[in-house]
C-alpha positions in Angstrom: 0.0 0.0 0.0 1.4 3.4 -1.0 2.1 5.9 1.8 0.0 9.0 1.2 2.2 11.9 0.3 0.9 14.0 3.2 1.9 11.3 5.7 5.4 11.1 4.2 5.7 14.9 4.7 4.4 14.9 8.2 6.9 12.2 9.2 9.9 13.4 7.2 9.8 10.8 4.5 9.3 13.2 1.6 11.4 15.8 -0.2 13.3 18.3 1.8 11.2 21.0 3.4 8.7 18.7 3.6 -29.8 25.7 18.0 -29.5 29.1 19.0 -26.9 30.1 16.6 -26.2 33.7 16.1 -28.2 34.7 13.1 -30.8 32.1 13.8 -34.1 33.0 15.5 -34.5 31.9 19.1 -38.0 30.7 19.9 -38.6 33.5 22.3 -36.2 36.1 20.8 -33.8 35.7 23.7 -30.0 35.6 23.0 -30.5 36.7 19.4 -27.9 39.4 19.2 -28.7 40.6 15.7 -31.9 40.9 13.7 -30.3 40.0 10.4 -32.8 37.2 9.7 -36.1 37.9 11.3 -39.4 36.2 10.4 -40.1 34.3 7.2 -42.3 35.0 4.3 -43.8 33.8 1.0 -42.8 30.7 -0.9 -40.4 31.1 -3.8 -39.5 28.9 -6.7 -37.5 25.7 -6.8 -34.1 25.0 -8.3 -35.2 25.8 -11.8 -34.4 29.5 -11.3 -31.3 30.8 -13.0 -27.9 30.5 -11.3 -26.7 33.5 -9.2 -23.7 35.6 -10.1 -20.5 33.7 -9.3 -18.4 34.2 -6.2 -15.0 35.6 -5.8 -12.8 33.4 -3.6 -10.0 34.9 -1.5 -7.6 32.5 0.2 -5.4 33.8 3.0 -2.9 32.2 5.4 -0.1 29.6 5.4 -0.5 26.1 6.7 2.1 24.4 8.9 2.4 21.3 6.6 1.5 21.6 3.0 2.2 19.4 -0.1 3.6 21.5 -2.9 1.6 20.4 -6.0 1.8 21.5 -9.6 -1.5 21.4 -11.6 -0.7 22.0 -15.3 -3.3 23.5 -17.6 -5.4 20.7 -19.1 -5.0 20.2 -22.8 -7.9 21.8 -24.7 -9.7 22.8 -21.5 -10.7 26.1 -23.1 -13.1 24.1 -25.4 -15.3 23.4 -22.4 -15.4 27.0 -21.1 -14.2 26.0 -17.6 -10.7 26.4 -16.2 -10.4 22.8 -15.0 -6.8 23.1 -13.8 -7.4 26.3 -11.9 -10.5 24.9 -10.2 -8.5 21.8 -9.1 -5.6 24.0 -7.8 -7.9 26.4 -5.9 -9.7 23.4 -4.3 -6.5 21.9 -3.1 -5.1 25.2 -1.8 -8.4 25.9 0.0 -8.1 22.7 2.0 -5.0 24.0 3.7 -3.0 20.8 3.0 -1.6 21.9 -0.4 0.5 24.7 -1.8 0.3 25.5 -5.5 3.5 25.4 -7.6 3.6 27.2 -10.9 3.2 24.9 -13.9 3.7 26.9 -17.2 2.0 25.6 -20.3 -0.4 22.8 -20.9 0.3 19.1 -20.1 -1.9 16.1 -20.7 -2.2 12.7 -19.0 -0.2 11.0 -21.8 2.9 13.0 -21.0 6.1 11.5 -19.7 7.2 14.3 -17.3 10.9 14.6 -16.3 10.7 14.3 -12.6 14.0 16.1 -12.0 12.6 19.2 -13.6 9.6 19.2 -11.4 11.6 18.5 -8.3 13.7 21.5 -9.3 10.4 23.5 -9.2 10.0 22.2 -5.6 6.9 20.2 -6.5 6.1 17.0 -4.7 3.1 16.1 -6.9 2.1 16.8 -10.5 -1.3 16.8 -12.1 -2.0 16.9 -15.8 -5.0 16.1 -18.0 -7.1 16.8 -21.0 -10.6 17.7 -22.3 -12.0 16.0 -25.5 -15.4 16.7 -27.0 -17.2 13.4 -27.8 -19.5 12.8 -30.7 -22.6 13.0 -28.5 -21.6 16.5 -27.3 -20.3 15.5 -23.9 -16.7 16.0 -22.8 -14.2 13.3 -21.8 -12.3 14.7 -18.9 -9.1 12.8 -18.0 -6.3 13.4 -15.5 -3.2 11.7 -14.2 -1.3 12.2 -10.9 2.4 11.7 -10.4 4.3 11.5 -7.1 7.3 13.6 -8.1 9.3 12.7 -5.0 9.2 9.0 -5.6 8.9 9.3 -9.4 5.7 7.2 -9.4 2.7 7.3 -11.7 -0.2 7.3 -9.2 -2.8 6.7 -12.0 -5.9 8.8 -12.8 -9.4 8.6 -14.1 -11.7 9.5 -17.0 -15.2 10.8 -16.8 -17.7 11.7 -19.6 -19.9 14.7 -18.6 -22.1 17.3 -20.2 -20.8 20.8 -20.4 -22.9 21.9 -17.4 -21.1 19.3 -15.2 -17.5 20.3 -16.1 -17.1 22.1 -12.8 -18.4 19.1 -11.0 -15.9 17.0 -12.9 -13.1 19.2 -11.7 -14.4 18.9 -8.1 -14.4 15.1 -8.4 -10.9 15.1 -9.8 -9.9 17.3 -6.8 -11.5 14.8 -4.4 -9.6 11.9 -6.1 -6.3 13.7 -5.8 -7.0 14.6 -2.2 -7.7 11.0 -1.3 -4.6 9.7 -3.2 -2.2 12.2 -1.5 -3.7 12.2 2.0 -5.6 8.9 2.4 -8.7 10.8 3.3 -11.9 11.7 1.4 -12.1 15.2 -0.2 -15.2 17.4 0.0 -14.9 19.5 -3.1 -17.8 17.8 -4.9 -20.1 18.4 -1.9 -22.6 21.3 -1.6 -23.4 24.0 0.9 -26.7 25.8 1.7 -27.0 29.3 3.0 -29.3 32.3 3.1 -28.8 35.5 1.2 -30.2 39.0 1.5 -30.2 41.4 -1.4 -32.4 44.3 -2.3 -34.8 43.5 0.5 -35.3 39.9 -0.6 -34.1 36.6 1.0 -33.2 33.4 -0.7 -32.3 29.9 0.4 -29.3 29.0 -1.8 -27.6 25.7 -2.7 -24.1 25.9 -4.2 -20.9 23.9 -4.8 -18.6 23.8 -1.8 -16.5 26.6 -3.4 -19.5 28.8 -3.6 -19.9 28.5 -7.4 -22.9 27.2 -9.3 -25.3 28.8 -6.8 -29.0 28.1 -7.4 -32.1 29.5 -5.6 -34.1 26.8 -3.7 -36.6 29.2 -2.1 -37.1 33.0 -2.4 -39.1 35.2 -0.1 -39.6 38.9 0.7 -39.0 37.9 4.4 -36.0 36.2 5.9 -35.3 32.4 5.8 -33.4 30.7 8.7 -31.9 27.4 10.0 -31.3 25.3 6.9 -30.2 21.7 7.7 -29.3 19.0 5.3 -30.7 15.5 5.5 -27.9 12.8 5.8 -28.4 11.7 2.2 -28.3 15.2 0.8 -31.6 14.9 -0.9 -33.6 17.2 1.5 -33.3 20.4 3.4 -35.2 21.3 6.5 -35.6 25.0 7.4 -37.9 27.4 9.4 -40.5 29.6 7.7 -42.9 32.2 9.1 -45.3 32.0 6.1 -48.2 31.4 8.4 -47.2 34.3 10.7 -45.4 31.9 13.1 -42.3 29.7 13.0 -43.0 26.5 11.1 -40.5 23.8 10.1 -40.6 22.8 6.4 -38.7 20.0 4.5 -37.9 20.5 0.9 -36.6 18.1 -1.8 -33.4 19.5 -3.3 -33.8 18.1 -6.8 -37.5 18.9 -7.4 -38.2 21.8 -5.0 -41.2 20.0 -3.7 -41.7 20.7 0.0 -44.0 19.9 2.9 -44.8 21.3 6.3 -43.3 19.1 9.0 -43.8 20.9 12.3 -46.7 23.4 12.8 -47.6 22.9 16.4 -49.0 25.5 18.8 -46.3 28.2 19.5 -43.0 28.2 17.7 -41.3 25.4 15.9 -37.5 26.0 15.2 -33.9 24.8 15.0 -34.4 21.5 13.0 -31.5 19.0 13.1 -31.5 15.6 11.3 -30.6 12.4 13.0 -27.7 10.5 11.2 -30.1 7.9 9.8 -32.5 10.5 8.5 -35.4 8.9 10.3 -36.1 11.8 12.7 -35.3 15.4 13.5 -34.6 17.1 16.8 -36.1 20.5 17.1 -37.2 23.1 19.6 -41.0 23.6 20.3 -42.8 25.9 22.6 -46.1 24.0 22.4 -46.0 23.3 26.2 -45.4 27.0 27.1 -41.6 26.8 27.2 -38.8 26.2 24.7 -38.0 22.5 24.9 -36.3 19.8 22.8 -38.4 17.2 21.0 -37.8 14.4 18.5 -40.1 14.2 15.5 -40.3 11.5 12.8 -39.1 12.7 9.4 -42.6 11.6 8.2 -44.3 13.9 10.7 -46.7 12.9 13.4 -46.6 13.5 17.2 -43.3 14.7 18.6 -41.7 13.1 21.6 -40.3 15.5 24.3 -36.7 14.9 25.5 -36.3 14.9 29.2 -33.5 17.4 29.6 -34.3 18.6 33.1 -34.2 22.3 34.0 -36.9 24.3 35.7 -39.8 26.3 34.5 -38.8 29.1 32.1 -35.6 27.4 31.0 -34.9 27.6 27.3 -33.4 24.6 25.5 -32.6 25.0 21.8 -30.1 24.4 19.0 -30.0 20.6 19.2 -27.6 18.7 17.0 -26.7 15.0 16.8 -23.3 13.5 17.0 -22.3 11.4 13.9 -22.8 8.1 15.8 -26.3 9.2 16.9 -25.5 8.6 20.6 -25.4 12.1 21.9 -27.3 15.4 21.4 -25.6 18.7 22.0 -27.8 21.7 22.6 -27.8 25.2 24.1 -29.6 26.0 27.4 -29.8 28.9 29.8 -30.4 26.7 32.8 -27.2 27.9 34.4 -28.2 31.6 34.1 -26.8 32.2 30.6 -26.6 30.3 27.4 -24.1 27.5 27.4 -23.6 24.2 25.5 -24.8 21.0 27.1 -25.0 17.4 25.9 -27.1 14.4 26.8 -27.6 10.8 25.6 -30.2 10.6 22.8 -31.7 7.6 24.6 -32.1 9.6 27.8 -29.8 10.2 30.7 -27.9 12.9 32.6 -27.4 16.3 31.1 -23.8 17.5 31.1 -22.5 21.0 30.7 -19.7 21.3 28.1 -18.7 25.0 27.9 -17.4 26.9 30.9 -15.2 29.7 29.5 -17.3 32.9 29.4 -20.9 33.5 30.1 -22.3 33.2 26.6 -21.5 30.1 24.4 -23.8 29.0 21.6 -24.1 27.2 18.2 -22.6 23.8 19.0 -21.3 21.8 16.0 -19.6 18.5 16.9 -16.9 17.3 14.4 -17.7 14.2 12.3 -15.1 12.1 14.3 -16.6 13.3 17.6 -13.3 14.6 18.9 -13.9 18.4 18.6 -16.7 20.9 19.1 -17.1 24.1 17.2 -19.2 26.9 18.8 -19.4 30.6 19.1 -18.5 32.6 22.2 -19.2 36.2 23.2 -16.3 38.2 24.6 -14.5 41.5 24.1 -17.5 43.1 22.5 -17.9 40.5 19.8 -18.6 36.9 18.8 -15.8 34.5 17.8 -15.6 31.1 16.4 -14.1 28.6 18.8 -12.9 25.0 18.6 -12.8 22.7 21.7 -10.8 19.5 22.0 -13.5 17.4 23.8 -11.0 15.1 25.5 -9.1 17.9 27.2 -11.7 20.6 27.3 -9.2 23.1 25.8 -10.7 25.6 23.4 -9.0 28.0 21.0 -10.3 30.8 18.8 -10.2 30.2 15.1 -11.1 33.6 13.8 -10.0 37.2 14.2 -13.4 38.6 13.3 -16.0 39.8 15.8 -19.4 38.8 14.3 -19.1 35.0 13.7 -22.0 32.6 13.7 -23.4 29.3 12.5 -20.3 27.0 12.3 -20.7 23.9 10.1 -18.1 21.1 9.6 -17.1 19.8 6.2 -18.2 16.1 6.1 -14.5 15.0 6.3 -14.0 17.2 9.4 -11.1 19.1 7.8 -12.7 22.5 7.4 -15.3 24.7 9.1 -17.8 26.9 7.3 -19.2 29.9 9.1 -20.8 33.3 8.6 -19.2 36.5 9.7 -19.0 40.2 8.8 -16.1 41.7 6.8 -15.8 44.8 4.7 -19.2 45.9 5.6 -20.9 42.8 4.3 -22.2 39.5 5.7 -19.9 36.9 4.2 -19.2 33.2 4.4 -15.8 31.9 5.4 -14.1 28.6 5.6 -11.2 27.9 8.0 -8.8 25.0 8.6 -9.0 23.6 12.1 -5.8 25.4 13.2 -7.2 28.7 12.0 -4.2 29.2 9.7 -5.9 29.3 6.3 -9.2 31.0 5.6 -11.2 31.4 2.5 -13.7 34.2 2.0 -16.6 33.7 -0.4 -17.7 37.0 -1.8 -20.7 38.0 -3.9 -21.2 41.6 -4.8 -24.2 43.3 -3.2 -25.4 40.1 -1.4 -25.3 39.4 2.3 -24.8 35.7 3.2 -25.7 34.0 6.4 -26.9 30.7 7.9 -24.4 28.3 6.2 -24.8 24.5 6.3 -22.3 22.1 4.7 -23.9 19.2 3.0 -22.9 15.5 3.2 -20.9 13.3 1.0 -22.6 11.4 -1.8 -23.2 13.8 -4.6 
């Protein structure tokens, strides 16, 4: 079995030098520091609407350990209208594990590169490929990967796609390269959901993980909040005020068809899917207070979770761990909002956050080892990451208006919303906070991000 290139670099075997989330509505309005996304309004159209203007991506920072990789321009890539090589390179750089090396000129997968020349360019890996238009109008997209350090051909792949899927093809190539060089799955072909505000209108958006290819899933003259992906990526749950109160809806991503899931007396908010997709945890005020319930994904009568706490306590922002054993949530039972957890099957409630008097927006990592959340301090709100074994937490951002953290499905990156340059923007960060990517769209404020699952 080949040793992934990243592992060799980490261990010196390579070349030298080797919820109540801010921005989400609380059921009672408590703890909500900003009124960016208030109540909800009229139903919009499905995914048939035209794509939005493309994002501009800014990558900042330097990682501690990065693989220098050269991605040559694919032969005839201009024929497809998409810069395949540039997309692949940007994806790899955004992950924080790769550093781009200049690769002048085009190079295809049939080339016999002189490894000494690429080693002289300080590249540890080389990618080359081609685009060929087929008789049926599709494009054959091919690539090959070389380990420059060892002088090995690591193989490649070929895929036939329509022109509209060329960006997706580039993302899939990026995922394959990521896995070959790190031994871990990539997330470049996954999708993200978020809410935009522009010219007084709000939209629920689904886009590629790099922010491109954005499509409107729902449009409204009123705000939209709390999008949550189903585990299979086929549905989104969210909260709407179309009936003049908070109601949870579920919408099919492909067709745009939707159904009302939770419309009980009082408010219905903060939906979170169980890992098997069979049920959702949510916050209901049907009994007079804001409490946690489990509800079948098919609807029906919700079951209240016994979280303890006295009258008037608010429990909200539930989220399952990946193994479905534990539920994290936010509660004010200690006098201010803090993150707690409890067994899904029932049991003792345990407080998790202790630093500061205001900690919200829990997001457990896919491997269960870390917890992202938002803390208030110094007059602002900052993204934090806690090592659950030790309880140590560190800030990941230098901004002051962070909210809604969401892990990439491989646990390597965090997506969150913040404010920069006078706009509401989306950011990704590596887990050490060293490399950040800002997704920018002119004239549009973006909030409420949720990173979708594998499987596209």
